[in-house]
N, C-alpha and C positions, 0 to 999 in steps of 0.2 A: 582407697583404691590402690591396687598394685601398679607396678611400673608398666605392665602390659595390658592395662585395663582397656585402652582404646582398641588395640588389635583384637582382643577377645570380644569386645562389643561389636566391632564391625563384622565379625563372623556370624552374629546372631541374625535371625530373620527380622524383618521390620516390625512385626507384631511383638516379638520378644524384646526388642529395643524399647518399644513404647511402654511395655510392662515395667522394664527396668527404670525408665525415666520417671514413671509415676511413683516409684518407691523412694525417690530422692527427696531430700529436704528442699524447702523453698529456695534457699540460697544456691544450693548446688544445681537445682533445676534451672534457675535463671542463667547460671554460668554455662551449663551444658547446652541450653537452647541456642546460644550464640555460636556454638562450635560447628561451623558449616560442614566440615568433612564428615561429621557424624550423620547429618540429615540429607546431604546432597545425594542425588543419583550419580552414578559413575560418569555419565556423559555431561554432567554439569561441572565437573572438575577439570582443570587444565590438563591437556595431554602431557604425557611423560616424555614425549619426543623432543628433540631440539628444534622447536619451531620459532619462527619470527612472527607469524600471524596466526591467531586462533579464530577460525570462522565457525560460528554456531549458526547453521542454516536450518531452521526448524519451524514447525507450525506454531500458530498462536497458542498461548497458554502452556507452552513447553517448559517455561522457566528460564528463558533466555536473559531477561532483565535481571533476575535474581542472580544468575550465574555471573553476569558482568559486574554487578554491584559487589558481590562477594569477592570477586577477583581483585577489584580495586581496593576493597577493605584489607585484603591480605597484603597487597603491595604496600599500602600505607603503614601497616603495622610492622612489616619486616624490613622496609627500606626507608629510613628517615630522609634520604636524599631524593626520593622519588618525586618526579614532576610529571603529572599525569594529565594528558589532554582528554577532555570529555566532549565528544563530538556527536551532535545529533542533526536531524534534518533542519531544525531551527533552534534558536536559543530557548524559545518557549518549551519545546519538547525536552531539551536537556534538563531544564529545571523541573518540569512537571512529571517526567518519567524517570530520568536517570538519577536525579538527586532527591526530589521530594515525593516521588511515587511510592506506592504501597510496597514495591519490591526494590526501591531505589536505595542509594547509598545511605541516606540518613536513617531509613527504616531498618536496615540490617546492622547498623553500627551500635555497639554496646554503649551505655551511658558513660562509662569511664574512658572510652576512647572514640567518642563521636567527634567528627570534624566541625570546626566553626564554619558556618555557611554565610558568605557575604555576597548577597545577590548583586549589589551595586558594583562590586568588583569582579563578579562572575568567578568567584574563587572559593575553594574549600581548603581549610588549613587544619591538619591533624596535630594532636599534641606532640607527637614525636618529631615533627618537622616536615613531613611529606605534604605536598600541595597538589590540588587539582584545579584545572582551568577550563572554562567552558567556551565552546566554539560552535558556530553554525556552519554546516556544510554548504549552505546557500551563499556564504561569504568566503570563498576559497582564499582570498588574499589575506584574511585574518590569520591564516595558518602559515603564511609566508614570513619567516623570521623567528618566531618563538621556538625554543628548544624543549624537548621532552625526553623522558626516559621510557615512558609507557603511554598507551592511549587505549581508551575504550570508545568504540564507534558503534552507535546504536541504530538499528533499522537502516542499514546502508542502502537497501533496495528502495527506500523512500526518499533518498536524497535527490535534490533537484537535478535532473539530467539536462535541462535546457542549457545550451551553450557549453555542454560537457562540464558543468560545474561540479558534479559529483566526482568525476575522475580527477579534476583539478584540485579539489579539496583533499582527496586521498593522497595525491602525489606530493602536494605541499606538506602534508602531515608527515609523510615518509622522509622527506628531506630534512625535517626538523627532529627526527628521532635519532639523536646523536649524543644523548647523555647516558651515563652509566655503562656498565660492562656488557649488558645484554638487552638492548631496547626491544620491546615487544608490543603488539597490538592485539586486542580482542575485539572482534567485530561480531555483533549479534544482529540477526535479521530473519524475517520471513522471506523465503525465496521468491524472487521475481527475475525474469530474464532481462535484467538491465546490464549495461556494459560492465559496470564495476563488479557485480556478482559473478558474471561469466568469467571475467579476467582472473578473479581470485580462485575460482574453481579450476581454471586452467593452470594457474601457478601451483596448485596443490600437487601437481604431478612432479614438481621439482623438489618437494620436501620442505620448502620454506613456509608453506601454508598447511596447517593442520585443520581438517574439516570435521566438525561434529554435526551429524544429521539426526533429526528426530521429528516426532509428531505430537500433536495435541494430546493424543491418547497416552503417551508416555508418562504424562503428569496427571492422569485421570484421578488418582487418589487424592490429589490436592485441589481439585476443581469441583465446583458445585454440581451435584448430580443433574439438576434441571438444565444447567448450561450444557453439560456433556450430551444429554439426551436430545436437547434442541438442536445442537450442532449436527449430531448424527442424522436427525430427522430431516433437517433442512438442507444440509450440504454434503451428507455422507457419500452420495454418488455423483456429485457434480464436479466439473472442472475446477470451479472456484474452491471447492472443498479439498481437492487434491493439492492445490497450491497452499491455501491458507491453513489447513488443518493437518494434512499429511506431510507437509513440508517438501513437496515435490517441485522441482524446477521444471516447469512445463517447456517442452521443446516445440519448435515450429514444424508444421506440416510441409513436406516437400512441395514446392510450387505454390505456396500460399501467397495471395496478393498482399496481405499484411503480415508482418512478423511482429513478435512481441517486443523485440528491440526497437523497431520502428515506432511502435505505439508509446514506448517509454520515452523515447526521444522527443515526442510531440507533447508530452504531458506538462501541464502547468498547474501550479497550486492556486486554488481559488482563494480570495481574500477571506480573512476571519470576519464572519458576519453574525456572530452569536447575538441573541437578544432581539433580532429582527424577525418579523413575520415572513412567511414564504414569499409573498409578493414584494416586500421591501428588499429581501435578499436578492431576488431575481432582478429587480430594477437596478440594484447596486452593481451586480456582476456584469450586466449587459450595458452599463452606461458607456456611451461613446460609440456604439455600433450603428451602422447604417441600415441594416436589415436583420430581422429575426424571423425564421420560419420554423415550422414544425413538420417533420416528415412523418407520414402515417402509412403503415403497411397493414391493412385490415385483414383479419383472419377469415377463412372461408366459412367457419361456423364457430359457435360459442364453445364447442367441445374439441376444437382443433388446436391450431398453433396460437401463439401469443399475438396480440395486436402491437406491432412495433410503433412506438411514439417517441421520437427523438427531437430534441430542441437544439438548433444550430443558429449561429449568428455570424455576420461578416462586418469588418470595419472598413474605414475609408482607404486602407492600404491593401485591400483585397485579401486579408488574412481571415480565415474562418476559425471559429471555436465551437466545439461541441459542449453544450452546457448541461444537458440532462438527458437521462434515459428514463422516460415515464411509462414504459411499456407495461402492459397488463397481460397476465396469464389467464386463459380460459374465461374470458369475459363475454357477456352478452353484447349485442350491438349497442343497446342503450347505455350499458356501463362503460364500454370503451369510448363511445362518442362523448359522454359526459367528461371522461378523463381528458380527452383532447380539448374540449371546451375550457376546462379548468386550466390546463397547461397554457392554452392560448391567452387566457386572461392574466395568469400569473406572470408569464414571460412577455406580455404585450407583443404578441407575434403579429407580423405584417400579413402572414399568409399561412394557411395549412395546406400542405401538399399531400394529397391522398391518392394512392394507387387505386384505379377503378376497374382493374381486370376482374376482380372478384366482386361481382354485384353491380357494377356500373353505376347507374343513376341512384340505386339504393344506397350506396355509400354516402353520396351527397345528401340525400334526404334524411338519413340517420343523423349525420352531423348537423344539419340544419335544425332538426328536431331538438337537439341538445342546446343549440344556440343559433337563433335565426340570423344573427348578424355575423356569424363566423365567416371569415374571409377564406373560402375554400377554393382550391384549384385542383381539378382532377387530372391525373396523368395516366397514360396507358403504356404498358410495357410491351415493346416490340422485340426486345432481346431478352436473353436469360439474365438472371440475377448477377452472375459472375461477370458477364460481358458488360453490364451496366456499371459494375463496381470498378472495373479496371481503370478508367480515367480518374475516378475518385481516389483510388489507391496511389495513382501517380501524383496527385496533389499532396498527399501525405509525404511521399518520397521527396518532393520539392520543398518540404517544410512550410507549406501554406495552410496546414490545418493543425489546430491544437485541441487537446482534451483538458477541460477544466476539472480535473479530478480523475478518479479511477472508476471505470464503468465495466465491471468484470464480465457480466453476461454479454453485453454488447461486444466487447473486445474479443471474447471467446468466439463469437460468430464471425467477426471480421477475419480472424486468423484461420477460420475454417473454409473461407472462399479461396478457390484455387484457380490458377491459370488454366484455361480450357473449359471452364464452366462447371467444375465440380464443387461440391460442398461436403466437407468432412468435419464440421463442427458439431456442437451439441444440438439436440432437437432435430425435428424433421426439416425445418426450414429456417433460414437466417432472417427472421422477420424484423428483428431489431436492426441488423445490418442493412437490410433493404430500406427501412425507414430513414436511416442515416444517409444512404446513397441518394434517395429522392431529395432530401433536404439540401445536401451539398451540391447536387446537380443543379437545383434551382438557384442556389446562391452563386455558384462559381462557374457553371458550364452552360447554363441555359441562356436564352436571349435576355431574360430578366435578371441575369446574374450580375450585371454591372451595379456597383454600389450607388445608392442614392441617399439623400438626407431624409431621415424619418421626420414626419410631421410633428410639430410641437403640440 
């Protein structure tokens, strides 16, 4: 190969590069396969500007993890003094995604320069002397004290926001980036309107933060065709698809009762419950609660809106948690009633709160037909949906409601309810949001909202 072989090769179209690669000997092919600048898309390479933070804010499947892992590999090869912090939402995710994942550091490293991975020490050691150390963003204090020259922070939008842990972890990391001549951070994430992501995007205006945006479709050539087609079919025109696939940071509607930042602040991470059946998982998650109710917003017909089915609980400190959104789209009365009965059994609900404006006694009879022992309470709406939602939104603002996970469709509807009675969210009606409002009103605002001890 001539001295300018790489420059000439990079000028070729992708198809021509593949033809050239196929003509190589086995040894040369193995060596070239690890040369990331040859195969990376331009947006997966570090910016050429003088940045401190490189934020890759893009849709799922874009290749964010690969870009982060390759950047770390490049640092380890070119700087034997590099001390690299590897920070994820949890230590389990640092290990399973950033280090041992299919696009993680170990997978992209060539055999002759692979790091030694010591899980017990949470440490990577490269042959040349560079080292990487693992941290959980859920433990901000673990980043207070250690010094680093570089850091790779993965899925920062998923970091725990309770008690401002995410920003505390980021700030502690920044204060420890004081080794070497040019400390830098790469942050890879799917966009969500959490305080840390918003802050970095605002700081991009100063020039310290270089932002790379992208979509799932940018990496379509490297993704399974069936996956791409399924994503387009299921989420192509949805709000969730705009965020998770198109990499769009969703903004709030003016006058919305709920904002995305508010919902992110109330989010908690459910416990790891792999290996349990659905009933066992539900029992474990709701252990220690005083009441559990299921809010139901029945559809006017099987061909209309969804049937909102939302599970909520309250503890002895009068703090509520939203545990599940079991809503059904375009379901017959028999089908959604059976879904309510299954949810009541799985979550051991004390009561099912069902709006009776659509169908009146028919709603109760359909639910009773699904389960004669179902503890049903019918409620009648005397005010509009947004008016009923306002006092519930105030509970969120006061920090009295948590979400045990991400409920994308439900949260889209909540963010569509506006002061004054309007609805600007997805679909014709906020059925999921209305079910949540009925459940939390029963638990926290109604006469029966005072906590009591559940029977053994």
